[in-house]
Structures are given as structure tokens and as C-alpha cells.
C-alpha positions in Angstrom: -75.7 11.3 4.0 -75.1 8.7 6.7 -78.2 6.3 8.8 -76.5 5.3 12.1 -78.8 2.6 13.8 -78.0 1.6 17.7 -79.0 -1.1 19.7 -78.6 0.2 23.5 -79.9 -0.9 26.7 -83.7 0.0 27.0 -82.9 1.7 30.5 -80.3 4.0 28.8 -82.4 5.8 26.3 -83.3 9.4 28.4 -79.6 9.3 28.2 -79.2 8.4 24.8 -81.8 10.6 24.3 -80.3 13.8 26.5 -76.9 13.1 25.1 -78.4 13.6 21.6 -80.3 16.7 22.4 -77.0 18.0 23.4 -75.2 17.6 20.7 -78.1 19.0 18.3 -79.1 15.9 16.8 -83.1 16.3 17.3 -84.3 13.9 15.1 -84.1 10.0 16.4 -86.9 6.9 15.1 -87.1 4.4 18.7 -88.0 1.1 18.9 -88.8 -1.4 21.0 -86.5 -4.8 19.5 -85.1 -8.0 20.8 -81.5 -9.6 20.2 -78.9 -11.2 21.9 -74.8 -10.9 21.6 -71.9 -11.7 23.9 -74.3 -11.3 27.3 -76.5 -14.7 25.9 -78.8 -14.7 27.6 -79.8 -16.0 31.0 -81.9 -18.5 32.9 -84.7 -18.3 34.2 -87.0 -21.0 36.5 -91.6 -20.9 36.2 -93.3 -23.0 38.5 -90.3 -25.3 39.2 -89.6 -25.5 34.8 -86.2 -24.0 33.7 -85.7 -21.9 30.5 -83.4 -19.9 28.8 -83.8 -16.7 27.7 -81.3 -15.9 25.4 -83.5 -12.7 23.1 -82.8 -10.0 25.7 -84.9 -6.5 25.1 -82.9 -3.6 23.3 -84.3 -0.3 21.9 -83.0 0.2 18.5 -82.2 4.0 17.6 -82.2 5.2 13.5 -81.0 8.2 13.2 -80.0 9.6 9.5 -77.6 12.6 9.7 -75.8 14.4 7.2 -71.9 13.9 6.9 -70.7 16.8 9.2 -73.2 15.5 12.5 -72.0 12.2 12.0 -68.9 12.0 14.5 -71.4 13.7 16.8 -74.2 11.6 16.7 -71.8 9.0 17.3 -70.3 10.5 20.3 -73.1 11.7 21.9 -74.8 7.9 21.3 -71.7 6.5 23.2 -71.7 9.2 26.0 -75.1 8.3 26.8 -75.0 4.4 26.9 -72.0 3.4 27.6 -72.0 1.4 31.0 -68.6 -0.6 30.7 -70.2 -3.9 30.8 -71.9 -6.2 28.2 -74.0 -5.4 26.6 -74.4 -1.9 26.7 -74.9 -2.0 22.5 -73.8 -1.6 18.5 -73.9 1.3 16.3 -73.7 0.7 13.0 -73.1 3.3 10.4 -74.5 3.0 6.4 -74.6 5.0 3.7 -78.1 6.4 2.7 -78.0 7.0 -1.0 -81.9 9.5 -1.0 -83.9 11.0 1.7 -86.8 12.4 0.5 -89.1 15.1 2.5 -92.9 13.5 1.9 -94.1 17.2 2.8 -91.7 19.2 0.2 -90.4 17.3 -1.8 -86.8 18.1 -1.0 -84.1 15.7 -2.2 -80.7 14.5 -0.3 -79.3 16.6 2.9 -81.6 19.1 2.8 -84.5 16.9 3.5 -82.6 15.2 6.7 -82.9 18.7 8.0 
């Protein structure tokens, strides 16, 4: 079992969701996030005062999958999120020690679905 955590551009969320559904990955958690990376932010001016905005809006996806779905999930995220420009995001694949379905008490791979 793996936990896939991805940070993507907010405007690419619909494209990533479509791509995931095509790959038969339907269970995803989505959270708004702020962060910075290679983009390093930008400078704005408000009433004549300049300030730096270095925490940019991102969307965080969390997807728990069984081993046989890892590559297709990662490929679907890349397919939907890639623009070829700095700021497209990152994907992290983590080992998932345990998963428990609250409703049935199932554990492990069957609990993920």
C-alpha cells in the first residue's frame, strides 16, 4: 500500500481529476495549500507599497492505493498537471503502514478498495 501526495496548480485540478478517473482512480482527498519552491514567488504593489508574495496557492492531493495502482496514479497526475513550466508541482510516494475502513473494520489492501 502506498500514499501518494501531490502538490499541483489549482487551475489544473479538473484536468488531474479527469485523468485520474480515466485511470480508474476515483478516491482522492483534496486540500488547499500554500507553498513555495523553484517559483520563489512574485512581487506585488498595494497602495504604492511593494511586498513579496512567496507563498503561492497550491492544491494538495492525497490518494491511498494498492501497489498495482501506483504507476497509473502517478502517470495520471503527471498527465493532468503538466504544463512544462516551473511550478507544475511535486509528487511524493510514501509507504502506507495500515489502512482501516471504519464502516466494516476491514484492514490493509481491501480497505483501500
